[in-house]
N, C-alpha and C positions, 0 to 999 in steps of 0.2 A: 506493501502496500504505500504509495506517493503521499508528502503528506508538510505538515510544516510542526513544529512541533507541539505547539500549541493544539493542529485535530487531534494528531493519538494520544493530548491529555485528555479530551472528550472522550476518543472512542473508549480509553480508555476510565473517564466512569462510566459511558455510558454498560460496557459492559459488566463493570460496578452493581451498579440501578439491577439490573435485569436476574440477582439471583435466584430472584422466583421462580422461572420462565422454567421451564422443566426440559424442556424442546433445546432449548441451548443449553442444559447439565448435560443432559442425557445427552446427546449426540460424539462429546469429544470423549464418556463413560461408555461404551456399549466402541466407540473404534479403536479405542486404547485391548480389548479385550482379542478386537478382531486384528486389532493392532500384533500382536503376540506372535496369534496365527502364521499370517505373511510371513513373519521377520524367522520364522524355525524353518518354512516352504525359498528362500526368498537365493537366489542363485550368484555366485557373487559378480556375476556381471548382469545381473540384471535391475532393472527399474525399481523405484519399492513400488508403483505404478502396474507395472511386470508381474512382482511378485501378488499384489494386491488380487491383480487376476489368476493365480497359477491356485492359490489358494481354495477358490470354488474349485478349481477343474482338481487341483488333489482330493478333500473329500463331499465332490459332489457329485453323484448321479442323477442319468437324465429324473430320476423319475422327485431326488431330496428337489433338484434345483429344477421343478415341476408347482411343486410342493410352493418350495419356498414364493414362487413368482406369483402363484396363485395370493399363497396367506398377505403376499403385501401388495393386492392390487390392482387392474391397472388405474384408480384414481387418484392413485398414489406418486406409479412410476410417468403418466402425462403428467401431474403438472411436473416431474420433476427433467422431461424428454419438454416437455415447452420451453423454461426457462434454463438451458443447462447452461453453465457452468464456465466463463472464464480463465486461463492460466493470468492471477495478476499478479504476479510476477512482470508483468505488458500491462504497456499504454488500453485503454480498450480501443483505442482505437487502431490496432494494430492489425491487421488482417490475422497475426495469428492466432490470433486473443483468444476462438474461441475453434481456436483446427482440434486440436487434441479430441476436444468432449464432443461436438459433430461428427471428429467421424467414428469415434466409443460410437453416440445416437444411431447409426447408419450403419455398425455392426449392431447393434439390439437389437433392428428392426427386418433386420433384412435375415437372420438366422430363424433356423427352424426350432437350432440344435437349445432346450434351454440348460444347460451348463455354460454356454457358451453366451447367453441372452445375461442369464446371470454376472459372469465373469463381466460384459461388458456395464450394464448396472452398476456396481462397483462402485469399478474402474471411475466410474463418473461420479460417483460420491468420495470417491478418494481427493476430488478437484475442488473439490466441495470443501476433504479435511485440512487438504491442503491453505486454504484459503482460509479457514478459521483457524488454525492453529495459527499461521503466520499473520494473525492479526488483522485480515482487511475482510472481513462479515465482518459486518452494526448491524446489531439486535436490533436501532430502531430502524431502518431503510426496510423498503418491504420486500420488494426481491431474496431481500437477503433472510427478509424471515422465513417466506416464500421454501429459497430451498433451503434450509436451512430444515425451516416442516418436513417436507415430504424423505431427504434425506435420514431423519433419526428414528420417523418407521422401517426405512429400506433395511439399517444397519441395527437395529432389535430382532427383528424376521431373523433375518441374518444368523447373524450371533450368537440367539435358542436355538435355530437347528441346528449348524454346528455343533452346541452340544450337543444338543439330542443324540446327532453322531454318533458324535466322541464314546457318549457315555453306548449303544450302540455296539461301537461295534472295536471301540480303543481299551472299555473298561474301566475309560479314567474314575475316579478315588469322586463319591464326592467328599463336602467341607464336613465336618461333627457340626 
């Protein structure tokens, strides 16, 4: 995010004021759980975005991916795809600002394979996560609210399904 020190201070203040908003608090929490898995499957040469997609490819079969997509629901997915995030390291007027997510949206829409669709969807969510973590999302900006509102339930469903898959197939111990 570009801006003056005053603009950054104002953004920090708005972040502190949104402490009761569960969506803004839940998205990073669910992402941290997902993050633990993508670091486990990340190859040295892989980008983080590739690792995100590889978590889905590693842990989801066709049926589990389709069940996950069904549970997320068409409306939530459509809302995210309608407002694909940009790479906030770039100026919004830069022609490459939404290039990556535009490719991912096309991959999501063009694939009949539920695993690849879910992998593409999570890669789009990853861009929102990057912008959020690096201070480029503002809880008072409607577009940012819409992005976080669509991403939070997606990550929540994916993490819950991953937890279920791992419990069934890998005998992950439950906390006491």
